[in-house]
N, C-alpha and C positions, 0 to 999 in steps of 0.2 A: 528540511530542518533549518534553512536559511532564514534569518530574522530581519534582514535589512529592508525588506518590503519595497523593493525597487525592481523595475524591469531589467532583464539582462540585456547587454549590448549584443549585436549580431555575432561578434567574435566570441563573447562569453558563452552564448547559447550553443555555438558550434562546439566549443571545448567541453561544456557540460555534457552534451549529447555524446561526444566521442568517448569521454571518460565513463559515462554511465553504460554505454553499450560494449565497452571493452571486456575481454575475457576475464572471468573470475572476479569481476567488480559487481558485487551486489549492493543494495541500497546502504547497508551499514558501512561497508568498506568505502563506498563513494564518499560518505560524509567524514569518515576517518581521514581519508586522503585530502579532502578539502580543508579540514581542520589543521592537518599537519603541514600542508604546502601553501595554504592561503588562497590559491587559485587553481582552477581545473587545468589550466595550461601548464603550470609548474608540476602538477601531479602527473599529467600525461608524460612529461619528460622523465619523471622518476620511475614510472611503472616498470620498464624492462629491468633496471638494476635491482629494484625491490624484489621482483619475482625471481630473479637469478639468485639473490642472497637467500631467499626462502627455500632454495633447493628445487626449483622448477625443472622438470625433465626436458622441457623445450621452451624456446623463447615465447613470452606471453604475446597473444594476439591483441594489438592495440587498434581500435577502430580508426580507419583512415579518415582524413579530412574530406576526401571525395565521397566516401560512403555516408558520412553525416550530412554533407551538403545534399546528396540525393534524397535522403530521408526527409529533410526539411523542405526541399522543393516539392516532393510528392505530397506532403502535408499541406503546403501552401496552395497547390493546385486543387486540392479537395476543399479549400476554404477553411482549413483547420489551423490550429496553433499548438505549439508545445509550451507547457507551463512548468517552471521550476519552483521549488518550494519557497524561494526568496521573493517571488513576484506577487503583486497585490491581488490578482484574481485567483490565486491558488486556494483550494479549500482550507479554511482556517483550522478546522479540527485536525486535518491530516498534517498540517505544518508542524504540529506539536510532536509528531511521531519521530522516533529515531530512524525509521525506515521510510520517510516520506519520498515516494518515487517521482521521477519525471513523468508527466502525463501528457497525452495528446487529446485535444478537445475539438469537436466539430459542433457548431451551433452557437449558443450564447454563453460564453465562458463567465460573464459577469454574475450569472445566477449561482455560481459555485461559491461565492462569498457569503451566501445566506446560510443560517444554521440548518443542518440537514438531519433527516432521520431515514434510516434504511428500512425497507419492508421486503422481506423475503419469505419463500415457502416452496411448497411442492409443485413440481411440474404437472403432475396428474391430480391437480387440486379438485376438490368437490365444488359444486355450484355454490354452496353456502360459504365455503372458504374464499372463493373468488369474490363473492359479494362483500364479505367482511373486509377483504384487502382493498377493494375499490372504495368502500365507505371510509375506512381509516385513512387512505391516501387523500381522498377529497377533503376530509376534515382537517388533517394535519397540514395540507397545502393551504387551506383557508386561514389557518392559524399562523402562517408565515414561514413554514418549513419547506425546504427543498426536499422532495421525496426521491430517494436513491434506490435503485434496484438493478437487477442483472439482465433484464429483457428476455428472460427464459419464458417458456410456456407457463400457463397456470397463474400462480400467485403474483409473480413478477409482472406479467402482462397486465393483470388487473390493477396492480399498484400504479403502473405507468399511466394506464387509461384513466384512472381516478384522479390523477394529478396533472394531466395535460394542461388544464386551464390555469394552474397556479405555478407550474414549473417542476420539471422532473429531469433527473439525470440517469441515463442508461450506461452502466459500466459493462464493457465488453471484454470477453476473454481473448479475442483475436484483435486484429487491427481496428482502429476506430471507424474505418470505412467498410468493415466486413460484417454483413448482417447475418446474425445467427440467433434463433432459427430463421430460415428463409421466409417462413410464412408471416414473420413480423416486419416485413419490408415496409409496408404502409405505416405501421406504428413507428418504426425507426424515423421515417421522414417527418412524421408529426412531432416526434420528440425533438428532433434537431431544429424544427421550425420554432418551437416555443421554449424548449429547454436545451439539453445538450447530450451528446454521447461522449464517453470518456474511456480511454484505454492507456495502458503503459507499454503496449507492444508497438512495433513499427507499423505504419500503414501497409495494408495488403496481407498482413500475417493471418493465416487460417487458424481458427481456434483448435487447440489440442488439449487432451486431458490434463497435461501438466500445467496449462495456463489457468485453469479454473480456480485453484487455491489462491493464485496471485490476484485474480479478479475478485475473489471473495474478500481478500485482505483490503483491496481498494474500497469495496462497498462499505465494510465496517469502519475503515479508516476515515472516510469522508464524513461519517455520521456521528452525532452525539449519542445515538442509541440505535439498536437493531431490534425490529419487531419480527418475530417468527409466527406465521399464521398457521400453516400446516407443514409437517415435515416428517418423513420416516426417520427411524433412529440413526441411520448411517448416511443421511443426505448431506449435500453441500450446504444446505441452510444451517445445519448444526455446526458445520465447520466454520461458517461465517459467525455464528454465535460464539464459538470458542475463541476465534480470532478477536472478536469484539471485547471479550473479557481480558484477553492478553493486552489489548490496547487501552484498557481502562474505560471502555464504553459501557453504557447501560444495556441490559438485555431484557426484552419484554416478550411475553408469549401469550397467545390466545388459546385458552383451554378448549378441549374437545372431548368427544366421546371416547372412553377407553376401548370401545369395540372397533374404532376406526384406526387402522395402522398409521394413517396420515397424521393422527393426533398424538401418537406416542412421543414424537420429538418434542413438541411444545409442552406436553404434560410432564415429560422428563425434565425439561429445563426449569419448570415451575418447582418441581421437587428439589432441584439443586439450587434454588434461590432466585430464579428469574422473576421479574415482576409480572404477576397475572394481570392481564388487561381485558376489559370487556368493551371499551370504547376509546376514542381518541383522547378524551378527557383524562383517562388514566395515564396515558403517555405524556400529555402536556403538563400534568401535575409534577411529574418527576423531572422532565426536561426543562420546565420553567425555572426550577431551582438551579439547574446547571447553567442556564443562560445568564443567570445573575452572578455565577461564579465561573468566568471563562476559563478554558483550558490553559494551563500554564505554558508559556512559550519555553522552548529549550534554552539553556544558558549558553548559547553560542553567538558569536558575532557574525559579521558579514563575510567571513572567509577571505579577508584581504590581507591578513598578516603575513609576515615573512616566515620562512622555514625555521623550525626550532633547531637548536644546536644538535648535532649528531653525536651519539655516544661513539667512542673509538671502537674499531673493528675487533680488538681483542676482547673488550667488555661484551660486545654484541655476540661474538662467537660463543663465549661462555654462557651468556644468557639464553641463546638458542638451544644449546644442549640441555640446560636445566629445564626450560619451558617444554621442550619436546618430550622429555622424560615424564613430566607431570600431566601430559595429555594422554587421552585414551579414546578408543572408538565410541565409548559412552560419553554423552555430553557432561561437561563440568563447567561451573561458573567461572568467569574471569576473576571474580573476587577470591575464589578458592585458589586459583593459580597464583595470584598476588600473595596470598597468605603463605602458601607452600614454598614459593620460590624466593620470597624476601627481596624482590627486585622493584625498582620504581615503576609506577603506572606507565610512564612515558616509554620505558624500555620494553615492557610487556606488550603495550599497544603496538609498538613498531614491529616486534617479532611476530605477533599474531597477524599483522597486516602483510608481512613478507610471506608467511606460510599460506595465507589465504590466496594471495596473488599467484603463488606457485601452484595452486590447486591441491594443497595438502591439508587444508583446514576447512571445516564447515561450521557456520554459525547457526545457532538455534534460538528460539524465543527465550526470554528471561536472561539475556546476556550470557548465554552458554555457548561453548565451543567444543568441537571434537576433532580428533585427528583422523584423516582419511587413510585407509590401508594402502 
């Protein structure tokens, strides 16, 4: 979410990575801390005290300088780089998100600046579904779009193969160097040669089930729109489509036979208002309008300001009690907390930050939060 559009210095990159990898610091909290303290270095210094004030049961685990240096060295050895949202090569569509993650990239990071479209679908795709994905990817690539997918079997593989000649980005659930599924090893090499592989996990991380929703959020976040070719009703592709809607992206779906379970997902999306497409032209017609109206940049500066004045401890202690009473295990919007508690946004933001760093608060889409038991 940084907007100064400059490369980080080596010292800043180390601090950003340390802060991002520290315990209880998710993407939203990361940017709240940058906004509050101006630099990642100052935020790191403040973490232990903030977590303590939030009622943390044990001291917060702050990523060490040595651990961050090891991660960056491992990435450098692979020929990869880490990109922060403030840097010129960072995907422009994702920079506009409140949760723009730190990403690691192997290959040609400059292609990430191109407008992107995501193409996703079933692993057990039909032959006609794979052909459709390949054709769409080829034509969207020729029209100037970077084609983004998740390198899974089936539709993802066909999408990457169709766009190898024009540029494709594979978003991985594990480390950027961990090839999954293994049979796509040759495809991975070809993607890195002409396009790039992207991940938000440290190098060497093996993909786990919990990583795939984050991978899906990256896929939709990098793109102006998400195309679903084939997908069963409870598939990861539909999770990607839902995330795309939350991020304000366009959702497109290729219709199919009601008799094929793989078509229930896209057909359902069309019923819910997704754009029905039969060719790349249908996608280009919608996204062409979006390219003429670029995504709005967030209204934040370069995170170089000084720390804002701190409310006194008596005021904060009273605010904590009031805010904790208004929280529940069910998510509630931050706006509702502000309305109920009649406290300043700065005080509410600080208390929520303390609670999250203490491991007592969970953030949800739509600026909602809940208290953890």
